[in-house]
N, CA, C, O and CB atoms as a CASP TS submission, in Angstrom:
PFRMAT TS
TARGET T0000
AUTHOR 0000-0000-0000
METHOD Language model
MODEL 1
PARENT N/A
ATOM      1  N   MET     1     236.190   0.415 213.827  1.00  0.00           N
ATOM      2  CA  MET     1     237.425  -0.261 214.133  1.00  0.00           C
ATOM      3  C   MET     1     238.568   0.505 213.448  1.00  0.00           C
ATOM      4  O   MET     1     238.526   0.680 212.230  1.00  0.00           O
ATOM      5  CB  MET     1     237.376  -1.757 213.677  1.00  0.00           C
ATOM      6  N   PRO     2     239.572   0.959 214.180  1.00  0.00           N
ATOM      7  CA  PRO     2     240.669   1.722 213.583  1.00  0.00           C
ATOM      8  C   PRO     2     241.617   0.849 212.765  1.00  0.00           C
ATOM      9  O   PRO     2     241.911  -0.290 213.127  1.00  0.00           O
ATOM     10  CB  PRO     2     241.448   2.434 214.666  1.00  0.00           C
ATOM     11  N   VAL     3     242.083   1.410 211.661  1.00  0.00           N
ATOM     12  CA  VAL     3     243.078   0.758 210.807  1.00  0.00           C
ATOM     13  C   VAL     3     244.247   1.741 210.681  1.00  0.00           C
ATOM     14  O   VAL     3     244.246   2.589 209.788  1.00  0.00           O
ATOM     15  CB  VAL     3     242.475   0.364 209.376  1.00  0.00           C
ATOM     16  N   PRO     4     245.245   1.634 211.570  1.00  0.00           N
ATOM     17  CA  PRO     4     246.347   2.604 211.558  1.00  0.00           C
ATOM     18  C   PRO     4     247.346   2.326 210.423  1.00  0.00           C
ATOM     19  O   PRO     4     247.768   1.187 210.218  1.00  0.00           O
ATOM     20  CB  PRO     4     247.078   2.583 212.909  1.00  0.00           C
ATOM     21  N   ILE     5     247.711   3.380 209.694  1.00  0.00           N
ATOM     22  CA  ILE     5     248.708   3.245 208.625  1.00  0.00           C
ATOM     23  C   ILE     5     249.833   4.244 208.874  1.00  0.00           C
ATOM     24  O   ILE     5     249.631   5.285 209.499  1.00  0.00           O
ATOM     25  CB  ILE     5     248.063   3.475 207.214  1.00  0.00           C
ATOM     26  N   ASP     6     251.027   3.909 208.372  1.00  0.00           N
ATOM     27  CA  ASP     6     252.167   4.812 208.523  1.00  0.00           C
ATOM     28  C   ASP     6     252.649   5.335 207.176  1.00  0.00           C
ATOM     29  O   ASP     6     253.793   5.768 207.037  1.00  0.00           O
ATOM     30  CB  ASP     6     253.310   4.105 209.243  1.00  0.00           C
ATOM     31  N   THR     7     251.761   5.288 206.188  1.00  0.00           N
ATOM     32  CA  THR     7     252.049   5.817 204.855  1.00  0.00           C
ATOM     33  C   THR     7     251.016   6.900 204.537  1.00  0.00           C
ATOM     34  O   THR     7     250.065   7.103 205.292  1.00  0.00           O
ATOM     35  CB  THR     7     252.028   4.676 203.769  1.00  0.00           C
ATOM     36  N   GLU     8     251.215   7.591 203.412  1.00  0.00           N
ATOM     37  CA  GLU     8     250.286   8.656 203.032  1.00  0.00           C
ATOM     38  C   GLU     8     248.889   8.110 202.739  1.00  0.00           C
ATOM     39  O   GLU     8     247.884   8.738 203.071  1.00  0.00           O
ATOM     40  CB  GLU     8     250.817   9.406 201.812  1.00  0.00           C
ATOM     41  N   PHE     9     248.841   6.925 202.108  1.00  0.00           N
ATOM     42  CA  PHE     9     247.555   6.317 201.757  1.00  0.00           C
ATOM     43  C   PHE     9     247.710   4.807 201.716  1.00  0.00           C
ATOM     44  O   PHE     9     248.820   4.277 201.755  1.00  0.00           O
ATOM     45  CB  PHE     9     247.036   6.849 200.393  1.00  0.00           C
ATOM     46  N   ILE    10     246.564   4.122 201.637  1.00  0.00           N
ATOM     47  CA  ILE    10     246.530   2.677 201.446  1.00  0.00           C
ATOM     48  C   ILE    10     245.406   2.388 200.459  1.00  0.00           C
ATOM     49  O   ILE    10     244.344   3.009 200.526  1.00  0.00           O
ATOM     50  CB  ILE    10     246.320   1.907 202.813  1.00  0.00           C
ATOM     51  N   LYS    11     245.631   1.458 199.551  1.00  0.00           N
ATOM     52  CA  LYS    11     244.586   1.106 198.583  1.00  0.00           C
ATOM     53  C   LYS    11     243.505   0.295 199.291  1.00  0.00           C
ATOM     54  O   LYS    11     243.778  -0.452 200.231  1.00  0.00           O
ATOM     55  CB  LYS    11     245.179   0.303 197.380  1.00  0.00           C
ATOM     56  N   LEU    12     242.279   0.459 198.821  1.00  0.00           N
ATOM     57  CA  LEU    12     241.121  -0.164 199.460  1.00  0.00           C
ATOM     58  C   LEU    12     241.309  -1.664 199.659  1.00  0.00           C
ATOM     59  O   LEU    12     241.089  -2.161 200.763  1.00  0.00           O
ATOM     60  CB  LEU    12     239.876   0.088 198.636  1.00  0.00           C
ATOM     61  N   GLN    13     241.709  -2.394 198.626  1.00  0.00           N
ATOM     62  CA  GLN    13     241.836  -3.845 198.778  1.00  0.00           C
ATOM     63  C   GLN    13     242.918  -4.198 199.789  1.00  0.00           C
ATOM     64  O   GLN    13     242.795  -5.192 200.505  1.00  0.00           O
ATOM     65  CB  GLN    13     242.148  -4.499 197.430  1.00  0.00           C
ATOM     66  N   ASP    14     243.984  -3.388 199.856  1.00  0.00           N
ATOM     67  CA  ASP    14     245.042  -3.632 200.831  1.00  0.00           C
ATOM     68  C   ASP    14     244.556  -3.322 202.246  1.00  0.00           C
ATOM     69  O   ASP    14     244.912  -4.022 203.194  1.00  0.00           O
ATOM     70  CB  ASP    14     246.283  -2.792 200.499  1.00  0.00           C
ATOM     71  N   ALA    15     243.748  -2.278 202.386  1.00  0.00           N
ATOM     72  CA  ALA    15     243.190  -1.933 203.690  1.00  0.00           C
ATOM     73  C   ALA    15     242.280  -3.049 204.190  1.00  0.00           C
ATOM     74  O   ALA    15     242.275  -3.365 205.380  1.00  0.00           O
ATOM     75  CB  ALA    15     242.416  -0.603 203.615  1.00  0.00           C
ATOM     76  N   MET    16     241.518  -3.640 203.293  1.00  0.00           N
ATOM     77  CA  MET    16     240.630  -4.731 203.682  1.00  0.00           C
ATOM     78  C   MET    16     241.429  -5.933 204.178  1.00  0.00           C
ATOM     79  O   MET    16     241.056  -6.567 205.165  1.00  0.00           O
ATOM     80  CB  MET    16     239.735  -5.140 202.505  1.00  0.00           C
ATOM     81  N   LYS    17     242.528  -6.243 203.493  1.00  0.00           N
ATOM     82  CA  LYS    17     243.390  -7.350 203.935  1.00  0.00           C
ATOM     83  C   LYS    17     244.059  -7.008 205.261  1.00  0.00           C
ATOM     84  O   LYS    17     244.079  -7.829 206.178  1.00  0.00           O
ATOM     85  CB  LYS    17     244.461  -7.670 202.865  1.00  0.00           C
ATOM     86  N   TYR    18     244.605  -5.802 205.365  1.00  0.00           N
ATOM     87  CA  TYR    18     245.317  -5.355 206.566  1.00  0.00           C
ATOM     88  C   TYR    18     244.411  -5.368 207.795  1.00  0.00           C
ATOM     89  O   TYR    18     244.860  -5.679 208.898  1.00  0.00           O
ATOM     90  CB  TYR    18     245.883  -3.950 206.354  1.00  0.00           C
ATOM     91  N   ALA    19     243.145  -5.033 207.604  1.00  0.00           N
ATOM     92  CA  ALA    19     242.176  -5.006 208.705  1.00  0.00           C
ATOM     93  C   ALA    19     241.588  -6.387 208.997  1.00  0.00           C
ATOM     94  O   ALA    19     240.741  -6.527 209.879  1.00  0.00           O
ATOM     95  CB  ALA    19     241.051  -4.031 208.383  1.00  0.00           C
ATOM     96  N   ASN    20     242.034  -7.403 208.261  1.00  0.00           N
ATOM     97  CA  ASN    20     241.516  -8.768 208.400  1.00  0.00           C
ATOM     98  C   ASN    20     240.022  -8.854 208.110  1.00  0.00           C
ATOM     99  O   ASN    20     239.325  -9.700 208.672  1.00  0.00           O
ATOM    100  CB  ASN    20     241.793  -9.288 209.798  1.00  0.00           C
ATOM    101  N   ALA    21     239.526  -7.975 207.227  1.00  0.00           N
ATOM    102  CA  ALA    21     238.121  -8.016 206.822  1.00  0.00           C
ATOM    103  C   ALA    21     237.907  -9.108 205.772  1.00  0.00           C
ATOM    104  O   ALA    21     236.788  -9.587 205.589  1.00  0.00           O
ATOM    105  CB  ALA    21     237.672  -6.639 206.270  1.00  0.00           C
ATOM    106  N   VAL    22     238.989  -9.501 205.081  1.00  0.00           N
ATOM    107  CA  VAL    22     238.944 -10.557 204.063  1.00  0.00           C
ATOM    108  C   VAL    22     240.180 -11.435 204.224  1.00  0.00           C
ATOM    109  O   VAL    22     241.134 -11.066 204.909  1.00  0.00           O
ATOM    110  CB  VAL    22     238.870  -9.953 202.613  1.00  0.00           C
ATOM    111  N   TYR    23     240.149 -12.601 203.585  1.00  0.00           N
ATOM    112  CA  TYR    23     241.273 -13.526 203.671  1.00  0.00           C
ATOM    113  C   TYR    23     242.354 -13.247 202.634  1.00  0.00           C
ATOM    114  O   TYR    23     243.528 -13.539 202.860  1.00  0.00           O
ATOM    115  CB  TYR    23     240.782 -14.935 203.517  1.00  0.00           C
ATOM    116  N   SER    24     241.948 -12.674 201.479  1.00  0.00           N
ATOM    117  CA  SER    24     242.922 -12.478 200.407  1.00  0.00           C
ATOM    118  C   SER    24     242.572 -11.257 199.565  1.00  0.00           C
ATOM    119  O   SER    24     241.455 -10.742 199.611  1.00  0.00           O
ATOM    120  CB  SER    24     242.998 -13.723 199.520  1.00  0.00           C
ATOM    121  N   GLY    25     243.554 -10.814 198.801  1.00  0.00           N
ATOM    122  CA  GLY    25     243.330  -9.707 197.888  1.00  0.00           C
ATOM    123  C   GLY    25     242.328 -10.069 196.806  1.00  0.00           C
ATOM    124  O   GLY    25     241.556  -9.221 196.360  1.00  0.00           O
ATOM    125  N   GLY    26     242.340 -11.326 196.384  1.00  0.00           N
ATOM    126  CA  GLY    26     241.385 -11.785 195.378  1.00  0.00           C
ATOM    127  C   GLY    26     239.959 -11.693 195.874  1.00  0.00           C
ATOM    128  O   GLY    26     239.057 -11.288 195.140  1.00  0.00           O
ATOM    129  N   GLU    27     239.763 -12.072 197.124  1.00  0.00           N
ATOM    130  CA  GLU    27     238.429 -11.971 197.727  1.00  0.00           C
ATOM    131  C   GLU    27     238.005 -10.510 197.802  1.00  0.00           C
ATOM    132  O   GLU    27     236.861 -10.178 197.490  1.00  0.00           O
ATOM    133  CB  GLU    27     238.409 -12.614 199.140  1.00  0.00           C
ATOM    134  N   ALA    28     238.923  -9.632 198.217  1.00  0.00           N
ATOM    135  CA  ALA    28     238.626  -8.198 198.307  1.00  0.00           C
ATOM    136  C   ALA    28     238.228  -7.655 196.942  1.00  0.00           C
ATOM    137  O   ALA    28     237.261  -6.901 196.828  1.00  0.00           O
ATOM    138  CB  ALA    28     239.840  -7.421 198.858  1.00  0.00           C
ATOM    139  N   LYS    29     238.970  -8.033 195.911  1.00  0.00           N
ATOM    140  CA  LYS    29     238.701  -7.558 194.550  1.00  0.00           C
ATOM    141  C   LYS    29     237.268  -7.893 194.130  1.00  0.00           C
ATOM    142  O   LYS    29     236.546  -7.035 193.623  1.00  0.00           O
ATOM    143  CB  LYS    29     239.707  -8.178 193.554  1.00  0.00           C
ATOM    144  N   VAL    30     236.871  -9.125 194.343  1.00  0.00           N
ATOM    145  CA  VAL    30     235.522  -9.563 193.959  1.00  0.00           C
ATOM    146  C   VAL    30     234.459  -8.799 194.729  1.00  0.00           C
ATOM    147  O   VAL    30     233.491  -8.318 194.141  1.00  0.00           O
ATOM    148  CB  VAL    30     235.357 -11.068 194.195  1.00  0.00           C
ATOM    149  N   LEU    31     234.630  -8.684 196.040  1.00  0.00           N
ATOM    150  CA  LEU    31     233.638  -8.002 196.882  1.00  0.00           C
ATOM    151  C   LEU    31     233.500  -6.534 196.493  1.00  0.00           C
ATOM    152  O   LEU    31     232.392  -5.999 196.462  1.00  0.00           O
ATOM    153  CB  LEU    31     234.023  -8.116 198.363  1.00  0.00           C
ATOM    154  N   ILE    32     234.624  -5.886 196.198  1.00  0.00           N
ATOM    155  CA  ILE    32     234.594  -4.477 195.794  1.00  0.00           C
ATOM    156  C   ILE    32     233.870  -4.337 194.459  1.00  0.00           C
ATOM    157  O   ILE    32     232.992  -3.486 194.312  1.00  0.00           O
ATOM    158  CB  ILE    32     236.030  -3.900 195.694  1.00  0.00           C
ATOM    159  N   GLN    33     234.237  -5.170 193.488  1.00  0.00           N
ATOM    160  CA  GLN    33     233.622  -5.082 192.165  1.00  0.00           C
ATOM    161  C   GLN    33     232.139  -5.416 192.196  1.00  0.00           C
ATOM    162  O   GLN    33     231.387  -4.957 191.337  1.00  0.00           O
ATOM    163  CB  GLN    33     234.330  -6.005 191.201  1.00  0.00           C
ATOM    164  N   GLU    34     231.705  -6.212 193.176  1.00  0.00           N
ATOM    165  CA  GLU    34     230.278  -6.543 193.315  1.00  0.00           C
ATOM    166  C   GLU    34     229.506  -5.440 194.033  1.00  0.00           C
ATOM    167  O   GLU    34     228.287  -5.538 194.176  1.00  0.00           O
ATOM    168  CB  GLU    34     230.114  -7.862 194.073  1.00  0.00           C
ATOM    169  N   GLY    35     230.199  -4.384 194.492  1.00  0.00           N
ATOM    170  CA  GLY    35     229.532  -3.276 195.159  1.00  0.00           C
ATOM    171  C   GLY    35     229.179  -3.546 196.606  1.00  0.00           C
ATOM    172  O   GLY    35     228.245  -2.945 197.136  1.00  0.00           O
ATOM    173  N   GLN    36     229.914  -4.448 197.259  1.00  0.00           N
ATOM    174  CA  GLN    36     229.615  -4.800 198.644  1.00  0.00           C
ATOM    175  C   GLN    36     230.394  -3.972 199.668  1.00  0.00           C
ATOM    176  O   GLN    36     230.281  -4.209 200.870  1.00  0.00           O
ATOM    177  CB  GLN    36     229.902  -6.255 198.862  1.00  0.00           C
ATOM    178  N   VAL    37     231.185  -3.000 199.195  1.00  0.00           N
ATOM    179  CA  VAL    37     232.007  -2.194 200.089  1.00  0.00           C
ATOM    180  C   VAL    37     231.655  -0.720 199.909  1.00  0.00           C
ATOM    181  O   VAL    37     231.489  -0.246 198.785  1.00  0.00           O
ATOM    182  CB  VAL    37     233.518  -2.435 199.824  1.00  0.00           C
ATOM    183  N   GLU    38     231.544  -0.009 201.012  1.00  0.00           N
ATOM    184  CA  GLU    38     231.302   1.430 200.969  1.00  0.00           C
ATOM    185  C   GLU    38     232.542   2.167 201.446  1.00  0.00           C
ATOM    186  O   GLU    38     233.220   1.734 202.378  1.00  0.00           O
ATOM    187  CB  GLU    38     230.076   1.812 201.832  1.00  0.00           C
ATOM    188  N   VAL    39     232.829   3.287 200.794  1.00  0.00           N
ATOM    189  CA  VAL    39     233.912   4.176 201.224  1.00  0.00           C
ATOM    190  C   VAL    39     233.285   5.521 201.545  1.00  0.00           C
ATOM    191  O   VAL    39     232.624   6.129 200.703  1.00  0.00           O
ATOM    192  CB  VAL    39     235.038   4.314 200.121  1.00  0.00           C
ATOM    193  N   ASN    40     233.495   5.975 202.758  1.00  0.00           N
ATOM    194  CA  ASN    40     232.938   7.251 203.221  1.00  0.00           C
ATOM    195  C   ASN    40     231.436   7.347 202.958  1.00  0.00           C
ATOM    196  O   ASN    40     230.925   8.397 202.570  1.00  0.00           O
ATOM    197  CB  ASN    40     233.655   8.414 202.540  1.00  0.00           C
ATOM    198  N   GLY    41     230.739   6.224 203.177  1.00  0.00           N
ATOM    199  CA  GLY    41     229.280   6.215 203.075  1.00  0.00           C
ATOM    200  C   GLY    41     228.708   5.977 201.690  1.00  0.00           C
ATOM    201  O   GLY    41     227.489   5.973 201.523  1.00  0.00           O
ATOM    202  N   GLU    42     229.568   5.775 200.684  1.00  0.00           N
ATOM    203  CA  GLU    42     229.084   5.532 199.316  1.00  0.00           C
ATOM    204  C   GLU    42     229.671   4.244 198.770  1.00  0.00           C
ATOM    205  O   GLU    42     230.835   3.931 199.017  1.00  0.00           O
ATOM    206  CB  GLU    42     229.440   6.711 198.389  1.00  0.00           C
ATOM    207  N   VAL    43     228.858   3.491 198.021  1.00  0.00           N
ATOM    208  CA  VAL    43     229.340   2.256 197.406  1.00  0.00           C
ATOM    209  C   VAL    43     230.521   2.580 196.502  1.00  0.00           C
ATOM    210  O   VAL    43     230.474   3.523 195.712  1.00  0.00           O
ATOM    211  CB  VAL    43     228.209   1.548 196.604  1.00  0.00           C
ATOM    212  N   CYS    44     231.582   1.785 196.629  1.00  0.00           N
ATOM    213  CA  CYS    44     232.792   1.989 195.818  1.00  0.00           C
ATOM    214  C   CYS    44     233.119   0.687 195.103  1.00  0.00           C
ATOM    215  O   CYS    44     233.251  -0.359 195.738  1.00  0.00           O
ATOM    216  CB  CYS    44     234.002   2.460 196.702  1.00  0.00           C
ATOM    217  N   THR    45     233.250   0.750 193.781  1.00  0.00           N
ATOM    218  CA  THR    45     233.613  -0.435 193.002  1.00  0.00           C
ATOM    219  C   THR    45     235.025  -0.311 192.436  1.00  0.00           C
ATOM    220  O   THR    45     235.416  -1.095 191.571  1.00  0.00           O
ATOM    221  CB  THR    45     232.609  -0.655 191.864  1.00  0.00           C
ATOM    222  N   MET    46     235.786   0.661 192.913  1.00  0.00           N
ATOM    223  CA  MET    46     237.155   0.887 192.433  1.00  0.00           C
ATOM    224  C   MET    46     238.140   0.316 193.461  1.00  0.00           C
ATOM    225  O   MET    46     238.390   0.938 194.494  1.00  0.00           O
ATOM    226  CB  MET    46     237.423   2.418 192.190  1.00  0.00           C
ATOM    227  N   ARG    47     238.700  -0.867 193.177  1.00  0.00           N
ATOM    228  CA  ARG    47     239.538  -1.535 194.170  1.00  0.00           C
ATOM    229  C   ARG    47     240.847  -0.802 194.431  1.00  0.00           C
ATOM    230  O   ARG    47     241.443  -0.980 195.493  1.00  0.00           O
ATOM    231  CB  ARG    47     239.833  -2.941 193.726  1.00  0.00           C
ATOM    232  N   GLY    48     241.310   0.017 193.493  1.00  0.00           N
ATOM    233  CA  GLY    48     242.537   0.784 193.687  1.00  0.00           C
ATOM    234  C   GLY    48     242.303   2.106 194.399  1.00  0.00           C
ATOM    235  O   GLY    48     243.216   2.926 194.492  1.00  0.00           O
ATOM    236  N   LYS    49     241.099   2.324 194.900  1.00  0.00           N
ATOM    237  CA  LYS    49     240.752   3.568 195.593  1.00  0.00           C
ATOM    238  C   LYS    49     241.745   3.825 196.721  1.00  0.00           C
ATOM    239  O   LYS    49     241.993   2.950 197.551  1.00  0.00           O
ATOM    240  CB  LYS    49     239.304   3.509 196.147  1.00  0.00           C
ATOM    241  N   LYS    50     242.308   5.029 196.747  1.00  0.00           N
ATOM    242  CA  LYS    50     243.275   5.385 197.786  1.00  0.00           C
ATOM    243  C   LYS    50     242.540   5.931 199.005  1.00  0.00           C
ATOM    244  O   LYS    50     241.732   6.853 198.899  1.00  0.00           O
ATOM    245  CB  LYS    50     244.300   6.424 197.257  1.00  0.00           C
ATOM    246  N   LEU    51     242.832   5.351 200.152  1.00  0.00           N
ATOM    247  CA  LEU    51     242.257   5.792 201.412  1.00  0.00           C
ATOM    248  C   LEU    51     243.341   6.473 202.235  1.00  0.00           C
ATOM    249  O   LEU    51     244.466   5.983 202.332  1.00  0.00           O
ATOM    250  CB  LEU    51     241.632   4.603 202.189  1.00  0.00           C
ATOM    251  N   ARG    52     242.992   7.591 202.815  1.00  0.00           N
ATOM    252  CA  ARG    52     243.925   8.356 203.639  1.00  0.00           C
ATOM    253  C   ARG    52     243.352   8.462 205.051  1.00  0.00           C
ATOM    254  O   ARG    52     242.157   8.245 205.251  1.00  0.00           O
ATOM    255  CB  ARG    52     244.187   9.775 203.030  1.00  0.00           C
ATOM    256  N   PRO    53     244.201   8.798 206.036  1.00  0.00           N
ATOM    257  CA  PRO    53     243.665   8.994 207.385  1.00  0.00           C
ATOM    258  C   PRO    53     242.470   9.946 207.360  1.00  0.00           C
ATOM    259  O   PRO    53     242.518  11.002 206.729  1.00  0.00           O
ATOM    260  CB  PRO    53     244.757   9.538 208.327  1.00  0.00           C
ATOM    261  N   GLY    54     241.417   9.565 208.041  1.00  0.00           N
ATOM    262  CA  GLY    54     240.168  10.325 208.027  1.00  0.00           C
ATOM    263  C   GLY    54     239.104   9.657 207.173  1.00  0.00           C
ATOM    264  O   GLY    54     237.915   9.919 207.348  1.00  0.00           O
ATOM    265  N   ASP    55     239.522   8.789 206.243  1.00  0.00           N
ATOM    266  CA  ASP    55     238.576   8.032 205.423  1.00  0.00           C
ATOM    267  C   ASP    55     238.123   6.796 206.197  1.00  0.00           C
ATOM    268  O   ASP    55     238.748   6.394 207.179  1.00  0.00           O
ATOM    269  CB  ASP    55     239.215   7.627 204.058  1.00  0.00           C
ATOM    270  N   ASN    56     237.027   6.206 205.734  1.00  0.00           N
ATOM    271  CA  ASN    56     236.590   4.943 206.321  1.00  0.00           C
ATOM    272  C   ASN    56     235.974   4.073 205.238  1.00  0.00           C
ATOM    273  O   ASN    56     235.545   4.559 204.191  1.00  0.00           O
ATOM    274  CB  ASN    56     235.580   5.183 207.471  1.00  0.00           C
ATOM    275  N   PHE    57     235.942   2.772 205.515  1.00  0.00           N
ATOM    276  CA  PHE    57     235.232   1.862 204.620  1.00  0.00           C
ATOM    277  C   PHE    57     234.377   0.938 205.463  1.00  0.00           C
ATOM    278  O   PHE    57     234.706   0.627 206.608  1.00  0.00           O
ATOM    279  CB  PHE    57     236.221   1.050 203.726  1.00  0.00           C
ATOM    280  N   ALA    58     233.272   0.505 204.874  1.00  0.00           N
ATOM    281  CA  ALA    58     232.332  -0.375 205.573  1.00  0.00           C
ATOM    282  C   ALA    58     232.148  -1.647 204.768  1.00  0.00           C
ATOM    283  O   ALA    58     232.013  -1.619 203.545  1.00  0.00           O
ATOM    284  CB  ALA    58     230.967   0.329 205.804  1.00  0.00           C
ATOM    285  N   PHE    59     232.147  -2.769 205.488  1.00  0.00           N
ATOM    286  CA  PHE    59     231.959  -4.067 204.852  1.00  0.00           C
ATOM    287  C   PHE    59     231.368  -5.026 205.882  1.00  0.00           C
ATOM    288  O   PHE    59     231.835  -5.095 207.019  1.00  0.00           O
ATOM    289  CB  PHE    59     233.307  -4.618 204.276  1.00  0.00           C
ATOM    290  N   ALA    60     230.360  -5.747 205.482  1.00  0.00           N
ATOM    291  CA  ALA    60     229.725  -6.777 206.315  1.00  0.00           C
ATOM    292  C   ALA    60     229.301  -6.240 207.680  1.00  0.00           C
ATOM    293  O   ALA    60     229.475  -6.912 208.697  1.00  0.00           O
ATOM    294  CB  ALA    60     230.674  -7.952 206.504  1.00  0.00           C
ATOM    295  N   GLY    61     228.743  -5.029 207.701  1.00  0.00           N
ATOM    296  CA  GLY    61     228.224  -4.468 208.935  1.00  0.00           C
ATOM    297  C   GLY    61     229.262  -3.851 209.857  1.00  0.00           C
ATOM    298  O   GLY    61     228.918  -3.391 210.945  1.00  0.00           O
ATOM    299  N   GLN    62     230.512  -3.830 209.451  1.00  0.00           N
ATOM    300  CA  GLN    62     231.592  -3.276 210.263  1.00  0.00           C
ATOM    301  C   GLN    62     232.152  -2.035 209.578  1.00  0.00           C
ATOM    302  O   GLN    62     232.302  -2.017 208.356  1.00  0.00           O
ATOM    303  CB  GLN    62     232.710  -4.329 210.494  1.00  0.00           C
ATOM    304  N   ILE    63     232.461  -1.005 210.350  1.00  0.00           N
ATOM    305  CA  ILE    63     233.075   0.203 209.800  1.00  0.00           C
ATOM    306  C   ILE    63     234.532   0.252 210.244  1.00  0.00           C
ATOM    307  O   ILE    63     234.846   0.096 211.424  1.00  0.00           O
ATOM    308  CB  ILE    63     232.309   1.489 210.256  1.00  0.00           C
ATOM    309  N   TYR    64     235.404   0.470 209.283  1.00  0.00           N
ATOM    310  CA  TYR    64     236.849   0.529 209.526  1.00  0.00           C
ATOM    311  C   TYR    64     237.331   1.946 209.224  1.00  0.00           C
ATOM    312  O   TYR    64     237.123   2.453 208.122  1.00  0.00           O
ATOM    313  CB  TYR    64     237.621  -0.526 208.651  1.00  0.00           C
ATOM    314  N   ALA    65     237.969   2.578 210.195  1.00  0.00           N
ATOM    315  CA  ALA    65     238.434   3.962 210.046  1.00  0.00           C
ATOM    316  C   ALA    65     239.947   3.974 209.836  1.00  0.00           C
ATOM    317  O   ALA    65     240.704   3.418 210.633  1.00  0.00           O
ATOM    318  CB  ALA    65     238.047   4.815 211.292  1.00  0.00           C
ATOM    319  N   ILE    66     240.373   4.619 208.750  1.00  0.00           N
ATOM    320  CA  ILE    66     241.799   4.752 208.471  1.00  0.00           C
ATOM    321  C   ILE    66     242.343   5.860 209.374  1.00  0.00           C
ATOM    322  O   ILE    66     241.837   6.982 209.372  1.00  0.00           O
ATOM    323  CB  ILE    66     242.065   5.068 206.944  1.00  0.00           C
ATOM    324  N   THR    67     243.375   5.532 210.140  1.00  0.00           N
ATOM    325  CA  THR    67     243.977   6.489 211.058  1.00  0.00           C
ATOM    326  C   THR    67     245.492   6.526 210.838  1.00  0.00           C
ATOM    327  O   THR    67     246.060   5.643 210.195  1.00  0.00           O
ATOM    328  CB  THR    67     243.642   6.125 212.531  1.00  0.00           C
ATOM    329  N   GLU    68     246.132   7.561 211.382  1.00  0.00           N
ATOM    330  CA  GLU    68     247.587   7.635 211.326  1.00  0.00           C
ATOM    331  C   GLU    68     248.151   6.777 212.448  1.00  0.00           C
ATOM    332  O   GLU    68     247.676   6.822 213.583  1.00  0.00           O
ATOM    333  CB  GLU    68     248.088   9.112 211.441  1.00  0.00           C
ATOM    334  N   LYS    69     249.171   5.994 212.113  1.00  0.00           N
ATOM    335  CA  LYS    69     249.837   5.188 213.134  1.00  0.00           C
ATOM    336  C   LYS    69     250.652   6.128 214.008  1.00  0.00           C
ATOM    337  O   LYS    69     251.372   6.988 213.501  1.00  0.00           O
ATOM    338  CB  LYS    69     250.745   4.077 212.494  1.00  0.00           C
ATOM    339  N   THR    70     250.540   5.966 215.307  1.00  0.00           N
ATOM    340  CA  THR    70     251.279   6.846 216.221  1.00  0.00           C
ATOM    341  C   THR    70     252.460   6.149 216.841  1.00  0.00           C
ATOM    342  O   THR    70     253.185   6.750 217.634  1.00  0.00           O
ATOM    343  CB  THR    70     250.370   7.361 217.310  1.00  0.00           C
TER
END
């Protein structure tokens, strides 16, 4: 599922909220710290992780691809 951004990067927890993968930033924080989110195929527990176009994150069986907004 594409997640288009118009900035250089987006933080992981913000990307999760923006993609409607979670209801709140607090929920994203907990899920990330529990190791339930993968970034580019590896478990990531750093909620401030910067994602750029070309990166992806996976959560709850869904893959979200960061893309440039056109």
